[in-house]
N, C-alpha and C positions, 0 to 999 in steps of 0.2 A: 504494500500500500504506500509506504513512504517513498519508495523509489519512483513509482508512477506519479505521485503528487509532485515530487521534485522535478521530474521531466516536464510536467505541465507548467510549473512556475518558471522554469528556465526556458520555456518555449522550445524545447528540444523534441520535435515531432518524431525523429528517428528513434530516439530512446523510448518515448512514450509508446510507440507502436510495438516495441518488443515485449510489452506487458499485456498485449491484447491478443485474443484468438482471432483467426482470420474471419470467423463468422460472428464476431462480437455484435451484440445488440445493446444500444444505449437509449434510455428514455430520460428526457430532461423535464424539469418542472414547468417549462413554458409550452409543453406539448410536443416538442420536437422528438422525433425518433430517428436514430442513426443506425444503419445496418452495415457492418463491415469496416475493416481497417481503413480502406481508401476514403470512404465517406467521413469517417472520424477525422482523418488527416485534413481533408478539405475544409471541414467545418471549423476545426481548431485553428488552422492557419488563417482563415478568413476572420475569425473572431480576434485573433492576436493582432491583426492589422488595425482593428477598431479600438482596442482597449490598451491604454497606457497604464503604467504603474500597477500592473496586475498582481494580485496576491490571492492565493487560494490555500486553504488549510482544511484538513480533515481532523475531526476532533472526536473524542469519546467513542472509540471503536469498540464494538462488542461482537466477538466471534460467536455466531449462533449455532454453527454446525461445521464439522469437518470429517471427511472420510479419506480413504486412500486416493479417491479420484475427484472429489469436489469439496468446496468449502464456501461458506457464506458469512458475510460480515455486515452489520448495520453500523452506521456512524452519522455524526452530524458534521456539517461543513459550513464554512464562511468564505465569502469572496468579496474583494473590493477592487476598485480600479477607477479609471477616468476615461470617458468617452466624449470626444469633442469638447474637452475642457470641463465637463460635468462629472462630479463624483457619482459613482455607482456602487452598489453593494447588495449583498443578499446572503441569506443563510437558509439552511434547511437540513434535511436528512437524506441519507442515501443507503442503498443496498448494493453490494457487489457480490456476484457469484463467480467463484474461481473454478477452473477446471485444470486438472493435472494433465499435462502433455509431456512429450519427450523433452522439450526445452525447459520444463518446470511449470510452476503455477502461473496461469494466465487468467486475465479477466475475460469472462465469457458474456457477462451481463452487468449492466449498471442501471439503476433506477434512482433518479433524484426527484425529490419533492420538497415543497416548502414546509416549514414547521420544525419543531424541536424534536430531538430524539426521545426525550422523556417529557411527557405532557406536564404542565403546571398542575399542582394539586388543586382540586376543586374545593370551593369554600364548604365548610361544614354546614350541614343542615341544622336549622334551629330545633 
């Protein structure tokens, strides 16, 4: 997880692609779906041209399952940057599914959504 995130922050698409399966499927909180490494590379490179001072962090990772061939983690994330001189930012939660291949553990699926990893406690009933 950390190496993939570092690749994104460094805007190193070649490194980032080494952490993805060829048939990776990514769903983003804005409704965008990306299928495959080539589509991911195109999307990220286009976004990087628009966003300056990009910062992205994954937080509070909780591994929810792992076997000899697959694993899944849920986490929260935060991002900031500048687009056309305006500050942008967001946060939310994500799920990554990893698949063990000959080259190692690779991301086969990611799903990002808005919201916190752990919901705020609800007020007590009177």
